[in-house]
C-alpha positions in Angstrom: 54.9 23.8 13.2 52.5 21.0 13.7 53.2 18.8 16.7 52.0 15.5 15.3 52.3 12.4 17.5 55.3 11.2 15.7 57.0 14.6 15.8 56.1 15.0 19.5 57.8 11.6 20.2 61.0 12.7 18.5 61.2 15.9 20.5 60.1 14.2 23.7 62.9 11.6 23.3 65.5 14.4 23.0 64.1 16.1 26.1 64.1 12.9 28.1 67.8 12.4 27.2 68.6 15.8 28.4 66.9 15.1 31.8 69.1 12.1 32.4 72.3 14.2 32.0 74.1 15.7 34.9 73.3 19.4 35.4 76.9 20.4 34.6 77.2 18.3 31.5 77.6 19.9 28.1 74.5 18.3 26.7 72.3 19.5 29.6 73.5 23.0 29.4 73.2 23.2 25.6 69.9 24.8 24.3 67.7 22.5 22.4 68.2 23.1 18.7 67.2 21.3 15.6 69.1 21.7 12.3 67.2 23.1 9.3 67.7 19.7 7.7 66.1 18.0 10.7 63.2 20.5 10.8 62.6 19.9 7.1 62.6 16.2 7.8 60.0 16.6 10.5 57.8 18.7 8.3 58.0 16.2 5.5 57.1 13.5 7.9 54.1 15.5 9.1 52.9 16.2 5.5 53.1 12.5 4.8 51.1 11.6 7.9 48.4 13.9 6.7 48.7 12.7 3.0 49.5 16.2 1.9 51.8 17.1 -1.0 55.0 19.0 -0.5 53.6 22.0 -2.6 50.3 23.3 -3.9 49.4 25.8 -6.7 48.1 29.2 -5.9 47.1 32.3 -8.1 49.7 34.7 -6.7 49.4 38.4 -7.2 52.5 40.7 -6.8 50.7 43.8 -7.8 47.3 45.1 -8.9 48.9 46.4 -12.0 50.5 43.2 -13.2 49.1 39.8 -14.0 49.2 37.0 -11.4 51.2 33.9 -11.8 50.2 30.3 -11.0 52.9 29.5 -8.4 54.0 26.4 -6.5 53.9 27.2 -2.8 55.0 25.2 0.2 52.1 23.2 1.8 51.3 24.4 5.3 50.9 21.9 8.1 47.6 21.7 10.1 48.7 23.3 13.3 46.3 23.6 16.3 43.2 25.4 15.2 44.1 25.3 11.5 42.3 23.1 8.9 43.7 22.4 5.5 41.0 22.3 2.8 40.9 21.4 -0.9 38.8 24.1 -2.6 36.2 22.8 -5.1 34.3 26.0 -5.9 36.1 29.2 -4.9 33.9 32.3 -5.2 34.9 35.1 -7.6 33.1 38.3 -6.7 31.6 40.4 -9.4 34.1 43.3 -8.8 37.3 41.2 -8.5 38.8 43.0 -11.5 38.5 46.3 -9.6 40.4 44.9 -6.6 43.2 42.8 -7.9 43.7 44.2 -11.4 43.4 47.6 -13.2 45.4 49.2 -10.4 42.8 48.4 -7.6 40.5 51.3 -8.2 38.4 50.2 -5.2 41.3 50.9 -3.0 41.1 47.7 -1.0 44.0 47.2 1.3 45.9 43.9 1.3 49.4 42.6 1.7 51.5 41.6 -1.3 52.3 39.1 -2.6 48.9 37.5 -2.1 46.8 34.5 -3.1 43.2 36.0 -2.9 40.0 34.2 -2.4 37.6 34.2 0.6 34.7 31.8 0.6 34.6 28.4 -1.0 33.0 25.0 -1.0 35.7 22.5 -0.2 36.7 19.1 1.0 38.7 18.8 4.2 42.3 17.7 3.3 43.7 17.5 6.8 42.6 18.4 10.3 44.6 19.6 13.4 45.0 17.7 16.6 42.3 19.7 18.3 39.6 19.0 15.8 36.8 17.1 17.5 34.3 16.5 14.7 35.8 17.5 11.3 37.3 14.6 9.3 39.3 14.5 6.1 37.1 14.1 3.1 34.1 16.0 4.6 32.3 18.5 2.4 32.4 22.0 4.0 31.7 25.6 3.6 34.6 28.0 4.4 33.7 31.5 5.4 35.4 34.6 4.1 35.4 36.2 7.5 38.3 35.5 9.8 38.0 36.7 13.4 40.7 37.4 16.1 40.6 34.5 18.6 41.7 36.8 21.4 39.4 39.6 20.2 36.4 38.5 18.1 35.8 42.2 17.3 38.8 42.1 15.1 37.6 40.8 11.7 39.0 40.7 8.2 37.7 39.6 4.8 40.3 37.0 4.1 42.1 37.3 0.8 40.4 40.6 0.1 40.8 43.4 2.7 43.1 43.7 5.7 41.0 46.4 7.4 42.2 49.6 8.9 43.7 48.7 12.3 46.9 47.2 13.6 45.0 44.2 14.8 43.3 43.5 11.5 46.6 44.0 9.6 48.4 41.5 11.8 45.5 39.0 11.3 45.7 39.3 7.5 49.5 39.4 7.3 50.2 36.2 9.2 48.5 32.8 9.2 45.5 33.8 7.2 47.3 35.8 4.4 46.6 33.5 1.4 43.1 32.5 0.4 41.3 29.9 -1.6 42.2 30.7 -5.2 44.5 27.7 -4.8 44.6 23.9 -4.9 45.0 23.9 -1.0 44.1 26.5 1.6 44.4 26.9 5.3 41.2 27.9 7.3 40.4 28.7 10.9 38.8 25.6 12.5 35.9 27.7 13.7 35.2 29.1 10.2 34.9 25.7 8.5 31.3 24.4 8.5 30.4 20.9 7.7 27.6 20.1 5.2 25.4 17.1 5.7 26.2 15.8 2.3 23.7 12.9 2.6 20.9 15.3 3.0 21.9 18.1 0.7 23.1 16.0 -2.2 21.6 12.6 -1.5 18.0 13.6 -0.5 17.5 17.2 -1.7 19.5 16.7 -4.9 21.6 19.8 -4.8 24.8 19.9 -7.0 27.9 20.9 -5.1 28.3 24.0 -7.2 24.9 25.2 -6.0 26.1 25.3 -2.4 28.4 28.2 -3.3 25.3 30.6 -3.2 25.6 30.5 0.6 28.3 33.1 0.2 25.7 35.7 -0.7 23.0 34.4 1.6 25.0 34.2 4.9 25.8 38.0 5.0 22.2 39.3 5.1 21.3 36.5 7.4 23.7 38.0 9.9 21.9 41.4 9.9 18.4 39.9 9.9 19.2 37.5 12.7 20.9 40.3 14.7 17.8 42.5 14.5 15.6 39.6 15.6 13.3 39.2 12.5 10.4 37.1 13.5 7.9 35.0 11.5 4.9 37.0 10.4 6.7 40.4 10.6 6.9 42.8 7.7 10.5 43.7 6.7 11.5 46.4 4.2 14.6 45.5 2.3 16.1 48.5 0.6 17.7 48.5 -1.9 16.7 45.0 -2.8 18.2 44.3 -6.3 21.9 43.9 -5.6 23.8 40.7 -4.9 23.5 40.7 -1.1 20.2 42.6 -0.9 18.3 40.3 -3.3 19.8 37.4 -1.2 18.2 39.1 1.8 14.8 38.7 0.2 15.4 34.9 0.0 16.6 34.7 3.6 13.7 36.9 5.0 11.1 34.7 3.3 12.7 31.6 4.7 12.6 33.2 8.2 8.8 33.6 7.7 8.5 37.3 7.1 6.6 39.3 4.5 9.0 41.3 2.4 8.7 44.8 0.9 11.4 45.0 -1.7 12.4 48.5 -2.7 14.7 49.5 -5.6 15.1 51.3 -8.9 15.3 48.4 -11.2 11.7 47.5 -11.9 12.5 44.4 -13.9 14.6 43.0 -11.0 11.8 43.9 -8.6 9.3 42.0 -10.7 11.5 38.9 -10.5 11.7 39.1 -6.7 7.9 39.2 -6.5 7.8 35.8 -8.2 9.8 34.2 -5.3 6.7 33.5 -3.2 3.0 33.3 -3.2 0.9 36.5 -3.7 1.2 38.9 -0.7 4.5 37.5 0.6 6.7 39.9 -1.6 5.5 43.4 -2.4 7.6 45.9 -4.4 8.1 49.7 -4.3 10.2 51.7 -6.7 12.6 54.3 -5.1 11.3 57.6 -6.4 14.0 60.0 -5.2 11.5 61.9 -3.1 11.2 61.1 0.6 7.5 61.8 1.0 6.6 60.0 -2.2 8.5 56.9 -0.9 6.8 57.2 2.5 3.4 57.3 0.8 4.2 54.3 -1.3 5.3 52.3 1.7 2.3 53.3 3.7 0.1 51.1 1.5 1.6 48.0 3.2 1.1 49.2 6.8 3.7 50.1 9.4 6.9 48.2 9.0 8.4 46.0 11.8 11.9 45.9 10.4 13.9 47.9 7.9 17.0 46.1 6.6 19.3 48.6 4.8 22.2 47.4 2.7 22.8 50.5 0.7 25.9 50.8 -1.6 28.6 53.5 -0.9 27.0 56.1 -3.2 23.5 56.0 -1.7 24.0 58.2 1.4 21.6 60.9 0.0 19.0 58.4 -1.4 15.4 59.1 -0.5 14.8 55.5 0.6 16.8 55.7 3.9 14.8 58.4 5.6 11.6 57.0 4.1 12.3 53.6 5.5 13.0 54.9 9.0 9.8 57.1 8.9 7.8 54.1 7.9 8.8 51.9 10.9 6.1 51.3 13.6 6.8 52.5 17.2 9.3 50.0 18.6 10.5 49.1 15.1 14.0 48.0 14.3 16.5 49.0 11.6 19.5 47.0 10.5 22.5 48.7 8.9 24.7 46.5 6.8 25.5 48.7 3.8 28.7 50.1 2.5 28.2 53.8 3.0 31.4 55.3 4.4 30.2 58.8 5.1 27.3 60.2 7.2 23.6 59.9 6.7 20.8 62.2 7.9 18.6 60.7 10.5 15.1 61.9 11.7 16.3 62.2 15.3 13.0 63.1 17.0 11.1 60.4 15.1 13.6 57.7 16.2 13.7 58.8 19.9 9.9 59.4 20.3 9.0 56.1 18.7 11.7 54.0 20.4 13.2 52.8 17.2 16.3 50.6 17.5 19.1 50.9 15.0 21.7 48.1 14.9 24.8 47.8 12.8 26.1 44.4 11.7 29.3 43.5 9.8 29.1 40.1 8.1 27.8 37.3 10.4 28.8 35.3 13.4 30.1 31.7 13.4 26.8 30.4 14.8 24.7 32.3 12.3 26.6 30.6 9.5 25.8 27.2 11.0 22.2 28.2 11.5 21.8 29.2 7.9 23.2 25.9 6.7 20.6 24.2 8.8 17.8 26.2 7.1 19.1 24.9 3.7 19.5 21.3 5.0 15.9 21.3 6.4 14.6 22.5 3.1 13.3 25.8 4.5 15.7 28.0 2.5 15.9 27.0 -1.1 19.1 27.7 -3.1 20.5 27.0 -6.5 18.4 26.6 -9.6 15.2 25.9 -7.7 15.5 29.4 -6.2 16.3 31.0 -9.5 20.0 31.1 -8.8 22.5 30.2 -11.6 26.2 29.4 -12.1 27.4 31.8 -14.7 30.9 30.3 -15.1 33.5 27.9 -13.8 37.2 28.4 -14.5 40.6 26.9 -13.9 43.1 29.1 -12.0 45.1 29.7 -15.2 42.0 31.2 -16.9 41.8 34.0 -14.4 41.5 36.8 -16.9 38.4 35.2 -18.6 37.0 34.4 -15.2 37.3 38.0 -14.1 35.7 39.3 -17.3 32.7 36.9 -16.9 32.3 37.7 -13.2 32.1 41.4 -14.1 29.7 41.0 -16.9 27.5 38.1 -15.7 28.0 37.8 -12.0 25.8 39.6 -9.4 22.4 38.9 -7.9 21.8 35.1 -7.9 24.7 34.5 -10.3 27.8 32.7 -9.2 31.2 32.5 -10.9 33.8 30.1 -9.5 37.4 29.0 -9.8 37.6 25.2 -9.8 41.2 24.8 -8.6 41.0 21.0 -8.4 38.7 20.4 -11.4 35.3 18.8 -11.1 
């Protein structure tokens, strides 16, 4: 429960009265207890101090086989380290209908009942006592990733997946259970990143809805930053035509690299080539034959970096070995994909050429802040000026239509949102 100044004074007054009592008095020996009525009164006082309503509405799922209900839920209090935000644009991933409906064919693990929703563009509704810079009303980006404060290696995708360990399940099942498909939402203080609204909206002219594209861009930035991509280097991005992989092309260009985009969808590859001046983006079609892919990549010289973000079914695809074999001596490979099984690696080639392979899951807190700076400085373009579009915006009660549109029209450079608080 939040220890606001007023609440603290109430409890401190009781404690001071206890201190003045003789040690053998009944009052001094009695444990400090507050009735449920008094506790409720303290909470209502705290909510009022933060100008928060008693309840908020959330899209509550009880099962992946039954429809959700728009439910009034008790408003949380901003305890230490917890921000309360008012979601404006809550991201709906393209495959939401395979996680929360239709029996959850993706097999994601999450506690029930649950209000889903990970990343969002929001306004700060209330801040905790330990907030030093965030203020109510600020425009912010809220990350999907929640990290254990006593162990940052424990990470969950909030409102989506509780992970596979006891630590991740505890993290998802407690304070950070419910997500941003709601009119209010809690968020870890360290995962709430303030936008410079004067620059982004006032000077650069972005619409608030365009800022939601950061949810696709921040993930590959984590891998590219981890592997140390430098200006002037050549990076292979393969495959390059998915939601996160095509976002990686935008990010790598903003980081000053030349990009070799590899994939099977030639039309999508042609669109990527238009993102920069001639020579900055080259494309290669995945052939299915390793040597053929190596020969195609060789036309662009040895690669400095290979950024792999392969989907789960691509473990046998020719591009993985071809990408490794095309790295220069001392080259680096970033693994950020969703392959759950094993892949074949050219062991001798890796060891002889001193190739570094680094895995990355999502991004760090600082990387999220750094990416926002790239946008604020005009280095990384987003929204319509980068060919990105908003495919749909929906009220929470229109979840079924929203899921259908996300599945049909969401994806690379296409955002679909819930707008829990209207526009």
